[in-house]
N, C-alpha and C positions, 0 to 999 in steps of 0.2 A: 793229578793231571787235569781234573776239572777246574781247580783253582788256577792253575797255570793258564788254561784257555781263557778263563775269565779276565785275567790280567792282560793277556794278549789282546782281548777285545777292547779293554779300556785304553790301552796304549795305541791301538789302531785308530780308535775314535779320536783320541787326543791329537795324534800326529796328523791325521787327515784333516781334522777340523782346523788345526792351527795352520796347515798349508793353505786351505781354502780362504781362511780369514773371515772377518766380519762375524755374522751370526752363526756361521757354520759350526764353531766350536761348541756352543750351547746346544744347537740342534742335533749335532752328532751324539751329544750326551743322551738326548731323548731316544735316539736309535739304539744306543747301548743299553738303556734301561729296558726297552722292549725285548731285546735279545736276552738279557739276563733273566727277566721275569717269565717269558714265554718259552724260550729255548732251554735255559739253564735251570728253570723252575726255582729261582731265588725269590724270597719275599721282598717286595719293593721297599727300599729305604725311605727316609724322610727328607724332603727338600728343605734347605735352610731358609725358612720363611722369614724369620727375624732379620737375618743378614740381608736378604733381598729387599725387604721393606726399608731398611736403613739406607741401603745403597740408593734406592729410589728417592728418598727424602733429600739425601746429600746432593745427588745429581740434579734434582729439581732446583735446589737453591743455587748451585754453581752455574747451571745453565741460565737461570734468570739473571745472575750477575753478568754473564757474558752478553745476553740479549739487551741488557740495560746500557751497555757500554762501560759499566763500572770496571770491567777487567782492563780496559785501556788506561785507566788511572794508574793501576799497578805497573803496567807495562811501560808507561811513559816515565814513571819514577825510576824504574830499573834502567832505562836507557840513559837517563841523566847521570846515574852513577857510573855507568860504563864509559861514557864520553868524557867525563871529568878525570878519569884515571886510565887512559888508554894503554900505558906501559904495563899495567897490572891486569890486563884483560884476561890473560890465561888463568889467573886465579879468581878474579872477580866474576867472570862470566859463569863458571860452574856454580858459584854461590848464588848468583842472581837467579838462574833458572831453578835451582833447588828450592830457594825460598819462595819463588812464585808458585811452584808446585805445592809446597807446604801450605800456602795460603788458599790456593784454589782447589786443591784436592785432585788435580789431574796434571799429568806431564805434558798434555797437549798444548799448554801455553808456550812451550818452547818454539813452536813454529813461527810465531810472530817475532821472537827474539833472534832467531838464527840469522836473518839477513842483516840485522843491526850489529850483531857480534862480528859477522864477516866484514862488514864495512869498517868497523873500528879497527880490526886487526890488519886488513890489507892496506888501509890508508896510513898506518903507522909502521909498516914494514915488518909486521909480525906474522909468522907462519899461521894461516887460518886454522889449520888442523889442530893446533894447540888448544885454543879456547873453544872451538866448535865441537870437537869430539868430546871434550870434557863436559861441555854444557849439555850435550845430548844425554850422556850417561847420568849426570847430576840431576837432570830433570826427572828421570825415572827413580833415582835413589830417594828423592824427596817424598815420594809416595808413602814410604813407611814412616815418615816423620810428620805427616799431615794429619791433623785431628779430624779432617773432613774427607779423607781419601777412602775409596771403596775398600782398599786392602786393610786399612787400620780399623775401620768400623766393623769389618768382617771379623778381624782378629779379636776385637773387644767382645763381640757377640759369642765367639767360640770359647774364649777364656772364661766368660761368665758361666758357661755350662761345663767347665772342667770337672772331672770326677771328684767325688768327695775325698777329702784329705789333701788335695792339691793346694798349694799356696795361692791365695787370692791375689790377683793382679788387676787393679782397676785401670780406668782410662788414663788417669794422670800418671800412675806408676809406669804404665806402658810407654807413654810419651817421654817420661823422664829418662828412659833407656834409649829409645829409638832416635830422639832428636839429637842429643849430643853425639851418639855413635855415627849417625848419618853425616853430621857436620864435619866430624873428624875424617870420615871417608872422603868427603868432598874436598877437604883441605889437602889430603894426600893426592887426590887427582890433580888439583891445581899445581902442586909442587912438581909432580911428575911432568905435567903438560908444559911447564915453564921451560924445560930443557929438552923436550922430545923433538926429533926431526932436525933437519938442517935449517939454518937461517935462510931466508929467501934469497939473500944476495950470494949465498954459497950453494944454492940448490940448482944444479945444472939443468934439470928438467924444467923447473919453473922459469929460469932465465931464457931457455930456448923457446918456451911458450910465449913469453911476452916480447920476444924479439920481433914477432909479427905485429905491426901496428894495430891491425883489426882485433887481434886477440888481446893485445895490451889494453885496448879500450874496453873489451868485454870483461876482462879480469878486474879492472879497477872501477869501471862503470860509474853510475850515479849513486849518490848516497841514499841509503834507505833509512828513514827516520819517522818517529812518531812525534817528534818535538814540535812540529809545526801545527799539530792538531790542537784546536781549542776545546778544552774539556768543559762540559756544561755542569751546572750545579747538580742536576739530577744524576749525572755519572758519579760525582763525588759522593752524593747521598747514598747511592746504591753500594758503592765500595765500603762506606762506613757502616752501613747496616750489616753487610756480610761479615766484615771483620769483627764488628761488635758481637754478632751471634757466636762467632768462634770463641771470642774471649769469655762470653757468658757460659758457654758449654764447658770450657776449661775450668772456670771457677766452680761450677756445679760439680765437676768431677773431683776437684781438689777438696771441696768442703761439703761433705756428705750431709751435714746438719741442715743446710739450706734447701735440700731437695725434699719434696713431699714424702711423707712416711706412708708406706703401703704394707699393711700387716706387720707393723713394727720395724720395718726395714726401709732404708732410703730407696726411692724409685730408681729402677735400673737405668744405667747410663745409655743403654741401647734405646730405650724409649725417650730419654731426655734428648739425645742427639736427633732422633726422628722429629720430635716436636719442634725444636728450635730451628732446625734446618727448613722445615716446611714454613714456619713463621717468618724466617728471614726472606724466603722467596716471596711470601705474601706481602711483607712490608715494602719490599723493593717495588713491587707492582703498584701498591697503593700510593707510595710517596714519590714515584717517578713516572715518566711517561712511557714506560715499557709496555709494548704490545704483548699480551700473553701468548698470542699466536706465534710470535718469533722465538719463544723459549724452546718449543719443540723442534725448531729448525736449526738450532745452534749445534756446533761441533761437539761441545761438551755433553749436551743431551744425547746426541747420537752415540757417542762413545760410551757414555754411562749406561744407556739401555742395552747396548751390546754386552757390557760387563754383567748386567743383571742376568741376561739369558745365559751367558757363559757360566756364571756361578750356579744358576739353577740347574742346568744340564750336567755340568761336570761334578758338582757336589752330590747331586742326587745319584748319579751313576756310581761314584766312588763309595758313597755311603751304603748302597745296595750290596756291593761286593764285600766291603770290609766288615759290615755288620754280620753278614751271613757266614763269614770265615774268621771271625774275630778270635776264637779260641786257638786256631792253628797259627794265625798271624802273631798273636801274643806270645805263644810258646816259641816261635821261630825268631822273633825280633826283640822281645823284651830284654833278654840278657845282653844283647849287643848294644842297644841304645842306652841302657843303664850304665854300662861300663865305658862306652864310647859315644857320648851324646853328640859329638861333632858329626857323626854319620847322618843324623837327622838333617843337619845343615846341607850336606851334600845331596841328600835325597830331595830336599826342597828346591835346591838350585836346579837340579836336573828336571824336575817336574815343571818348574817355572819356564824353563826353555821349551819344553814340550807344548805347554799351553799358551805361551807368550802373554801371560797375565799374572801379576802378583796376587790379585784377588782370587783368581781361579786356582792358583797353586796353593794358597792358604786354605781355600775351601776344600781342596782335595787332601791336603796333608795334615793340617793341624788337628782335626778331630781324630784321625788315625793315630797321630803321634801321642796325643794325650791319653788315648785309650790303651796304648801299649806300654805306658810308663814313662814317656818323656815328660819331664817336669815343666810346669808353666814357666819357670824361670829360664830354662833352656829354649823354650819356644820363643820367648821374647828376646833373649840374648842373640839368637841367630835369625831374627826377623829379616835382616837385610839380605839373607840368602834367598828370599822370595823373589829377588830380581836376578834372573839368570838369562834373560832373553837377549842380552848383549853378546852372548857367546858366538852366535851366527848373526851377521848383519842383515837381518830380515825384518826388524821392527820398523814401523813407519817413521819414527823420529830419527832413527839412524839413516834410513834411506833419504829422508828429506835433507838431513845435514850434508850428505854427499852432494845432493843436487844444488844446495845453496852455496857450497864452496866452489866458486867459479875458477879458483886457482888450481884445482885438481889435487891439492895436498891431502885432502880427506878422501879416502877411498878404500876399495877392497883389493887385497893382494892376490897374487897368482893362485895361492892355495886356499882362497876364500877365508880360512880361519885367521889368516894374518891380515886383519883389517884394522882400521884406525881406532875402533872402539874396544877391542879385546883387552888391551893392557889397562886403559883407564877403568874399565869395568871390573877386572880382576882386582886391581889395586883398591878401588873404592869399596867394593863389597867385602873383600877379605878384611880390610882395615875396620870397617863398620862392625863386622862380626866379632873381631877381636876386642874392640872397645866395648861392644854390647855385652860380651861375656864378662869382661872385667867389671863393668858397672853393675851387672846383675849379681856378681859375686860380692861386691862391696855392699849392695843393698840387702844381702842375705837371702836372695831369691833362689840360689842354686843349692 
């Protein structure tokens, strides 16, 4: 009964914190820890310091890129691709936002692309829901395929501390599974989106809407574009510094021999990522005209620091409960997860929805999963299941997509669950998990 009450406390903190949004999720974790330590008399667990420091380093570099204007270089290149291939926008748009997320480490880059995707679709007679809903989902799926995302660096840190006897999975091996599985999932979203919904000329609701001249003008509006912006040399410099740092980190992960030796072993990739991300931010400031004061004001920095607090509170609270009750948890779940490892994927998906964060879901579930016998191979194979907050249309990128679609084709249905994002999300995540499982099996990780 005591353990049941502790779980109820965790769920209450997660649910209320997720509803309030912002810093509330992490701060509610602090409330939970106080209750667990003082009311339930549990020994306080350990906060994931390595994970949080890695997140800080990555966010600092990404935010500096945004403050420098280097992010606009990537966004402008993405727009050129979309406008040159308008008929394929339903497939290209999801890939565009996914790849931008992979490069930048955050799905928040989608906000700038949404009005451009809408403009390309509506001006070419394509139902905007098709590329826009897919692009929103794909932007979040790209997080698990990004070498600089909070979720991936968190997962790398947790895998590095896997119990003795577990198969070692390094940074490059992880990405060799998550990148192709993510891209296949995005492709499945694009194929589905190509055929979804009625064509605009056959959609009675849309035709009735544009019959009004004022609404017709509102729906088609003026073109949104970044193509007219003249990019400075410093913006290009910032972009190449950031991308170069990602390439170097990938090479150091792939070739252990070029990393410094520490006590006879290659320096950990967690420290390597931290070093090179901080250095990337420093080089951008040194070689461009970026004002360091603008870095802390950027959207990427704000969202990243919220993620740090969320991981801090959620992971610390979960570790406190799970460490104190590990023998009972292991006895109850070990047999199930060993014979039916897919149950871990379902649990991760549900927790992700509760916390509205892939990084927070990984912080809560991966240490527990590894401790009760889920193999590192299965953790990596089902990494895509960390994205479950598309189930209800409450995430900012989904809500923004609805607002940017002036045609009204992207929306929330009468029963809430029947919204524009549920099917692309289910198709993309399930496809990624299946491909991840197959790739992990081929690599001998299962």
